[in-house]
VEXGUBA-683251 format. One record per residue (C-alpha): x negated, y, z. Coordinates in steps of 0.5 Angstrom, whole numbers, plus 2048, in hexadecimal, padded with zeros to 3 digits. Layout:
<recs>
<<X; Y; Z>>
...
</recs>
This chain:
<recs>
<<8E4; 917; 7B7>>
<<8E9; 911; 7B9>>
<<8EE; 911; 7B3>>
<<8F5; 910; 7B6>>
<<8F7; 90B; 7B1>>
<<8FB; 905; 7B5>>
<<8F7; 8FF; 7B3>>
<<8FC; 8FA; 7AE>>
<<8FB; 8F3; 7AE>>
<<8FF; 8EE; 7A9>>
<<904; 8EC; 7AF>>
<<90A; 8EF; 7B3>>
<<910; 8EF; 7B7>>
<<915; 8F3; 7B5>>
<<91B; 8F7; 7B8>>
<<923; 8F8; 7B5>>
<<925; 8FD; 7B0>>
<<92C; 8FF; 7AE>>
<<932; 8FB; 7AE>>
<<936; 900; 7A9>>
<<934; 8FF; 7A2>>
<<935; 905; 79D>>
<<937; 903; 797>>
<<93A; 90A; 795>>
<<933; 90C; 792>>
<<932; 90D; 78B>>
<<930; 907; 786>>
<<929; 909; 783>>
<<925; 903; 784>>
<<91D; 904; 783>>
<<91B; 900; 77D>>
<<918; 8F9; 77E>>
<<911; 8F8; 77F>>
<<90D; 8F4; 779>>
<<908; 8F0; 777>>
<<901; 8F3; 778>>
<<8FC; 8F1; 773>>
<<8F5; 8F3; 777>>
<<8F2; 8F4; 76F>>
<<8F8; 8F8; 76E>>
<<8F8; 8FD; 774>>
<<8F4; 904; 775>>
<<8F2; 906; 77C>>
<<8F8; 909; 77F>>
<<8FB; 902; 77E>>
<<900; 904; 77A>>
<<903; 8FF; 773>>
<<900; 902; 76D>>
<<905; 8FE; 769>>
<<90D; 8FD; 768>>
<<911; 8FA; 76E>>
<<910; 8F2; 76C>>
<<917; 8EE; 76C>>
<<917; 8E7; 76E>>
<<91D; 8E2; 769>>
<<921; 8E2; 76F>>
<<921; 8EA; 76E>>
<<91E; 8EA; 775>>
<<918; 8F0; 775>>
<<911; 8EC; 777>>
<<90D; 8EE; 77D>>
<<905; 8EE; 77D>>
<<902; 8E8; 77E>>
<<8FA; 8EA; 781>>
<<8F8; 8F0; 784>>
<<8F3; 8F5; 780>>
<<8ED; 8F4; 783>>
<<8EB; 8EE; 787>>
<<8EB; 8EE; 78F>>
<<8E4; 8F1; 792>>
<<8DF; 8ED; 796>>
<<8DF; 8EE; 79E>>
<<8DA; 8E9; 79F>>
<<8D5; 8EF; 7A0>>
<<8D9; 8F2; 7A5>>
<<8DA; 8F1; 7AD>>
<<8E0; 8F2; 7B1>>
<<8DD; 8F1; 7B7>>
<<8D9; 8F8; 7B6>>
<<8E0; 8FB; 7B6>>
<<8E3; 8F7; 7BB>>
<<8DF; 8F5; 7C1>>
<<8E1; 8FB; 7C5>>
<<8E8; 8F9; 7C5>>
<<8E9; 8F2; 7C9>>
<<8EF; 8F3; 7CC>>
<<8F2; 8F9; 7C9>>
<<8F7; 8FB; 7C5>>
<<8F5; 8FD; 7BE>>
<<8F8; 903; 7BD>>
<<8F3; 908; 7BB>>
<<8ED; 904; 7B7>>
<<8EB; 906; 7B0>>
<<8E9; 900; 7AC>>
<<8E5; 900; 7A5>>
<<8E9; 8FF; 79F>>
<<8E6; 8F8; 79E>>
<<8EA; 8F6; 7A4>>
<<8F0; 8F8; 7A0>>
<<8F4; 8F5; 79B>>
<<8F7; 8FA; 795>>
<<8FE; 8F9; 798>>
<<902; 8FE; 79C>>
<<904; 8FB; 7A3>>
<<90C; 8FE; 7A0>>
<<909; 8FA; 79A>>
<<908; 8F3; 79F>>
<<90F; 8F3; 7A3>>
<<912; 8F3; 79C>>
<<90F; 8ED; 79A>>
<<915; 8EB; 7A0>>
<<91A; 8EB; 799>>
<<915; 8E5; 796>>
<<91A; 8E0; 798>>
<<921; 8E4; 797>>
<<924; 8DE; 793>>
<<925; 8DB; 79A>>
<<928; 8E1; 79C>>
<<92D; 8DF; 796>>
<<92E; 8D8; 798>>
<<930; 8DB; 79F>>
<<935; 8DF; 79C>>
<<938; 8DA; 797>>
<<939; 8D5; 79D>>
<<940; 8D4; 7A0>>
<<93D; 8D0; 7A6>>
<<93A; 8D3; 7AB>>
<<935; 8CE; 7AC>>
<<933; 8CF; 7A6>>
<<932; 8D6; 7A6>>
<<92E; 8D6; 7AC>>
<<929; 8D0; 7A9>>
<<928; 8D6; 7A4>>
<<927; 8DB; 7A8>>
<<922; 8D8; 7AC>>
<<91E; 8D6; 7A6>>
<<91E; 8DC; 7A3>>
<<91B; 8DF; 7AA>>
<<916; 8DA; 7A9>>
<<915; 8DB; 7A2>>
<<914; 8E3; 7A4>>
<<90D; 8E1; 7A8>>
<<90B; 8DC; 7A2>>
<<908; 8E1; 79E>>
<<902; 8E3; 7A4>>
<<8FF; 8DC; 7A3>>
<<8F7; 8DD; 7A2>>
<<8F9; 8E4; 7A1>>
<<8F3; 8E7; 7A5>>
<<8F3; 8EE; 7A2>>
<<8F5; 8F4; 7A6>>
<<8FB; 8F9; 7A2>>
<<8FA; 8FF; 7A2>>
<<8FD; 903; 7A7>>
<<903; 908; 7A5>>
<<901; 90F; 7A5>>
<<908; 912; 7AA>>
<<90E; 913; 7A5>>
<<90B; 90E; 7A0>>
<<910; 90A; 79C>>
<<911; 904; 798>>
<<917; 902; 793>>
<<918; 8FC; 790>>
<<91E; 8FA; 78B>>
<<91F; 8F4; 788>>
<<924; 8F2; 784>>
<<922; 8EC; 782>>
<<922; 8EA; 78A>>
<<929; 8ED; 78B>>
<<925; 8F3; 790>>
<<923; 8F9; 791>>
<<91E; 8FC; 798>>
<<91C; 902; 79B>>
<<917; 903; 7A0>>
<<914; 909; 7A4>>
<<90F; 90A; 7A9>>
<<913; 90D; 7AE>>
<<90E; 90E; 7B4>>
<<906; 90F; 7B4>>
<<904; 90E; 7BC>>
<<907; 909; 7BD>>
<<907; 906; 7B6>>
<<90F; 904; 7B3>>
<<911; 902; 7AD>>
<<918; 901; 7AB>>
<<91B; 8FE; 7A5>>
<<922; 8FC; 7A3>>
<<925; 8F8; 79D>>
<<92B; 8F7; 79A>>
<<92D; 8F3; 794>>
<<92F; 8F5; 78E>>
<<936; 8F0; 78D>>
<<938; 8F4; 794>>
<<937; 8EC; 798>>
<<931; 8EE; 79D>>
<<92D; 8F4; 7A2>>
<<927; 8F1; 7A4>>
<<923; 8F7; 7A9>>
<<91E; 8F8; 7AF>>
<<919; 8FC; 7B1>>
<<912; 8FA; 7B3>>
<<90E; 8FB; 7B9>>
<<907; 8F7; 7BA>>
<<903; 8F7; 7C0>>
<<8FC; 8F4; 7BE>>
<<8F6; 8F2; 7C3>>
<<8EF; 8F0; 7C1>>
<<8EE; 8EA; 7C6>>
<<8E7; 8E9; 7C4>>
<<8E7; 8E4; 7BE>>
<<8EE; 8E5; 7BC>>
<<8F2; 8EB; 7BA>>
<<8FA; 8E9; 7BD>>
<<900; 8EC; 7BB>>
<<906; 8ED; 7C0>>
<<90D; 8EE; 7BD>>
<<911; 8F4; 7BE>>
<<919; 8F5; 7BD>>
<<91E; 8F0; 7BA>>
<<920; 8EF; 7B2>>
<<927; 8EF; 7B0>>
<<92A; 8EB; 7AA>>
<<931; 8ED; 7A8>>
<<936; 8E9; 7A4>>
<<93B; 8ED; 7A1>>
<<93F; 8E8; 79E>>
<<940; 8E4; 7A5>>
<<940; 8E9; 7A9>>
<<93A; 8E7; 7AD>>
<<933; 8EA; 7AF>>
<<92D; 8E6; 7B2>>
<<928; 8E9; 7B7>>
<<921; 8E6; 7B8>>
<<91A; 8E8; 7BA>>
<<913; 8E5; 7B5>>
<<90E; 8E1; 7B9>>
<<908; 8E3; 7BD>>
<<902; 8E3; 7B7>>
<<8FA; 8E2; 7B8>>
<<8F5; 8E3; 7B3>>
<<8EE; 8DF; 7B6>>
<<8E7; 8DF; 7B4>>
<<8E7; 8E7; 7B3>>
<<8DF; 8E7; 7B5>>
<<8DC; 8E1; 7B2>>
<<8DE; 8DB; 7AE>>
<<8E5; 8DA; 7AA>>
<<8EA; 8DF; 7AB>>
<<8F2; 8DB; 7AC>>
<<8F8; 8DC; 7AF>>
<<8FD; 8D9; 7B3>>
<<904; 8DB; 7B5>>
<<907; 8D9; 7BC>>
<<90D; 8DA; 7C1>>
<<914; 8D9; 7C2>>
<<919; 8DD; 7BC>>
<<921; 8DD; 7BE>>
<<926; 8DF; 7B9>>
<<92C; 8E1; 7BB>>
<<932; 8E0; 7B7>>
<<937; 8E6; 7BA>>
<<93D; 8E4; 7B7>>
<<93E; 8DC; 7B9>>
<<939; 8DC; 7BF>>
<<934; 8D6; 7BB>>
<<92C; 8D7; 7BD>>
<<926; 8D3; 7B8>>
<<921; 8D3; 7BE>>
<<91A; 8D2; 7BA>>
<<913; 8D1; 7BD>>
<<90D; 8D4; 7B9>>
<<908; 8CE; 7BC>>
<<901; 8D1; 7BE>>
<<8FB; 8CD; 7BB>>
<<8F9; 8C9; 7C2>>
<<8F2; 8C8; 7C3>>
<<8F2; 8C3; 7BD>>
<<8F6; 8C6; 7B8>>
<<8FB; 8C0; 7B7>>
<<901; 8C6; 7B9>>
<<8FE; 8CB; 7B3>>
<<904; 8CE; 7B0>>
<<909; 8CA; 7B3>>
<<910; 8CC; 7B3>>
<<915; 8C9; 7B7>>
<<91C; 8CB; 7BA>>
<<924; 8C9; 7BA>>
<<92A; 8CD; 7B8>>
<<92F; 8CD; 7BE>>
<<936; 8D0; 7BE>>
<<939; 8D4; 7C4>>
<<93A; 8CE; 7C9>>
<<933; 8CD; 7C8>>
<<934; 8C6; 7C4>>
<<92E; 8C5; 7C0>>
<<931; 8C4; 7B8>>
<<92B; 8C3; 7B4>>
<<923; 8C3; 7B6>>
<<91F; 8C6; 7B1>>
<<917; 8C4; 7AF>>
<<911; 8C6; 7AB>>
<<90B; 8CB; 7AA>>
<<90C; 8D3; 7A9>>
<<907; 8D2; 7A4>>
<<90A; 8CC; 79F>>
<<912; 8CA; 7A1>>
<<917; 8CA; 7A5>>
<<91C; 8C4; 7A6>>
<<922; 8C3; 7AA>>
<<925; 8BB; 7AD>>
<<92A; 8BA; 7B1>>
<<928; 8B9; 7B8>>
<<929; 8B2; 7BA>>
<<925; 8B0; 7B4>>
<<920; 8B5; 7B6>>
<<920; 8B2; 7BD>>
<<921; 8AB; 7BB>>
<<91B; 8AD; 7B6>>
<<916; 8AF; 7BC>>
<<918; 8AA; 7C0>>
<<915; 8A5; 7BB>>
<<90F; 8A9; 7BA>>
<<90D; 8A8; 7C1>>
<<90E; 8A1; 7C0>>
<<909; 8A0; 7BA>>
<<911; 89D; 7B6>>
<<911; 8A2; 7B1>>
<<90B; 8A4; 7AD>>
<<90A; 8AB; 7AC>>
<<90C; 8AD; 7A5>>
<<909; 8B2; 7A1>>
<<90D; 8B7; 79C>>
<<90D; 8B6; 796>>
<<911; 8B8; 78F>>
<<915; 8B2; 78E>>
<<917; 8B3; 796>>
<<919; 8BA; 794>>
<<91D; 8B8; 78E>>
<<920; 8B2; 792>>
<<922; 8B6; 797>>
<<925; 8BC; 795>>
<<926; 8BE; 78E>>
<<924; 8C6; 78F>>
<<91D; 8C4; 78F>>
<<91E; 8C3; 788>>
<<91C; 8CB; 787>>
<<917; 8CB; 78C>>
<<910; 8CC; 78A>>
<<90C; 8C6; 78B>>
<<907; 8C6; 791>>
<<903; 8C1; 795>>
<<906; 8C1; 79C>>
<<904; 8BE; 7A2>>
<<90A; 8BE; 7A6>>
<<90D; 8B7; 7A9>>
<<913; 8B7; 7A5>>
<<919; 8B3; 7A9>>
<<91D; 8AF; 7A4>>
<<925; 8B2; 7A4>>
<<922; 8BA; 7A4>>
<<924; 8BF; 7A1>>
<<91F; 8C3; 79E>>
<<920; 8CB; 79F>>
<<91A; 8CF; 79D>>
<<913; 8CD; 799>>
<<90E; 8D3; 799>>
<<90D; 8D6; 792>>
<<907; 8D4; 78E>>
<<901; 8D9; 78D>>
<<8FF; 8DC; 787>>
<<8F8; 8D7; 786>>
<<8F3; 8DD; 786>>
<<8F6; 8E0; 78D>>
<<8F0; 8DF; 791>>
<<8EE; 8E5; 78D>>
<<8F3; 8E8; 78E>>
<<8F3; 8E9; 795>>
<<8F7; 8E2; 795>>
<<8FE; 8E6; 793>>
<<904; 8E2; 791>>
<<907; 8E4; 78A>>
<<90C; 8E9; 78D>>
<<906; 8EC; 791>>
<<902; 8ED; 78B>>
<<908; 8F1; 788>>
<<90A; 8F6; 78D>>
<<905; 8FB; 78C>>
<<905; 8FB; 784>>
<<907; 902; 782>>
<<90B; 902; 77B>>
<<90B; 907; 775>>
<<910; 90C; 778>>
<<911; 90A; 77E>>
<<90E; 90F; 781>>
<<912; 913; 77F>>
<<917; 911; 783>>
<<914; 90F; 78A>>
<<914; 914; 790>>
<<90D; 917; 790>>
<<90D; 914; 797>>
<<90C; 90C; 794>>
<<908; 908; 795>>
<<905; 906; 78E>>
<<903; 90D; 78D>>
<<8FE; 90C; 793>>
<<8F7; 90E; 78F>>
<<8F3; 90A; 794>>
<<8F7; 903; 794>>
<<8F7; 905; 78C>>
<<8EF; 905; 78B>>
<<8EF; 8FF; 790>>
<<8F3; 8FB; 78B>>
<<8F0; 8FE; 785>>
<<8E9; 8FC; 788>>
<<8E7; 902; 78A>>
<<8E5; 901; 792>>
<<8E0; 908; 792>>
<<8E5; 90C; 790>>
<<8EA; 909; 793>>
<<8E6; 90A; 79A>>
<<8E6; 911; 799>>
<<8EE; 911; 797>>
<<8EF; 90E; 79D>>
<<8EC; 913; 7A2>>
<<8EE; 918; 79E>>
<<8F6; 916; 7A0>>
<<8F4; 915; 7A7>>
<<8F1; 91C; 7A8>>
<<8F6; 91F; 7A4>>
<<8FB; 91C; 7A9>>
<<8F8; 91D; 7AF>>
<<8F7; 924; 7AD>>
<<900; 925; 7AB>>
<<900; 922; 7B2>>
<<8FC; 927; 7B5>>
<<900; 92D; 7B1>>
<<907; 92A; 7B4>>
<<904; 92A; 7BB>>
<<902; 931; 7BA>>
<<909; 934; 7B7>>
<<90C; 930; 7BC>>
<<90F; 92C; 7B6>>
<<912; 924; 7B7>>
<<912; 91F; 7B2>>
<<919; 91E; 7AE>>
<<919; 916; 7AB>>
<<91C; 917; 7A5>>
<<920; 911; 7A4>>
<<921; 90D; 7AA>>
<<923; 90F; 7B2>>
<<923; 90D; 7B9>>
<<929; 90A; 7BB>>
<<92C; 903; 7BE>>
<<92C; 8FC; 7BB>>
<<933; 8FA; 7BC>>
<<932; 8F3; 7BC>>
<<92C; 8F3; 7C2>>
<<92E; 8FA; 7C4>>
<<926; 8FC; 7C4>>
<<923; 902; 7C1>>
<<923; 901; 7BB>>
<<921; 906; 7B4>>
<<927; 906; 7B0>>
<<928; 907; 7A8>>
<<929; 90E; 7A7>>
<<92C; 90D; 79F>>
<<92B; 911; 799>>
<<924; 90F; 797>>
<<927; 90C; 790>>
<<92A; 913; 78F>>
<<923; 915; 78D>>
<<923; 91B; 790>>
<<91C; 91C; 792>>
<<91B; 924; 792>>
<<91A; 924; 79A>>
<<914; 91E; 79A>>
<<90E; 920; 79D>>
<<908; 920; 79B>>
<<903; 91B; 79E>>
<<8FF; 918; 797>>
</recs>
């Protein structure tokens, strides 16, 4: 029997969400997740000790997973995908070994890893600088996918994920609102009531023989409440190569347009395809223009490393000299960063390959990953913390929260056989529930989101209904 589960990849595009914030909800915050020592954690992923507090008062987050990544070397994805060439991957059951121990709802939460860029946008008085920060945020949102070739678990219908980070100043809620087609809706707001960030994800995936391509669908919306501004954009297309043989690698390509619906300014970013010799691999180039299409600045870099901006005249002059061979390409270094942009002093030390144009301003640099990241599905430090289940949290979370999924929990703990059986059980339970609803002619009703229209794009949208953080979970479905 084929599973009805949707084949999700690590890559997506978005549909927009609610434009009106709901700040009247209960101010009950989820306890912050803490640093979990694998030697002190039990097999349920719970912490046996007290909350660890740093000197600055911020609760610590775990820095590693309870168990190392399981080897995929003895498994062949070709045996599963060989009959799917040219088709949309909508009803494919993948062995759990090709997963990573996160739900797709948790994967989209990784957008918030670089939330400091939203904070910077909120703080700028100049609309050009706000657009620069928003553009950097849009690029940084796909950076966590670098070398992440594992497949997140498909969310069950009605599954949710919440995250409150008081240290970063936001809270986040998402829900799987549709199973056919698979749609994940999310909503996030600043705890200081300074921004709203929302969308819904509906990726269209196809297998092309040697690669899997994810075509983005929908729009992402970011509202800066202080400035009464709304920005919308879509993600680039993502492609995973060498799914049959060889080392898996990932690229992003396509044009991303970020529109400021208040000023008419637009940022156009071109994610370059790899090309025949790989010269353009991971490169991003683009510009910001005003409502009269006048170029205000040029943006360049790599989505796997960093993003810079400079004025159009400087950029064109540099490119002309480069073509004539007059000015040699210059490697980026920490000295360049410190001399050109004081803000880079707070950035991690990363060896970059982006060719620096003198006079450029640094917009963003990728965070360093943990030293043992390759043994943890190439997770970032932020991703490592997403499935942590702190002592006492289970009593506060909605019963539909991803952290309570037994298949993901067992995989994270290294119990692969149990995880695989739990995954099959949950899928069968979902199928049985769907058949029962069909028999009784009962429609599924979402709990935290509803369908509507995005006020900025006019497109169909999943809007946040509000009320989640009041924590009335009495009518939540039993999906686990």
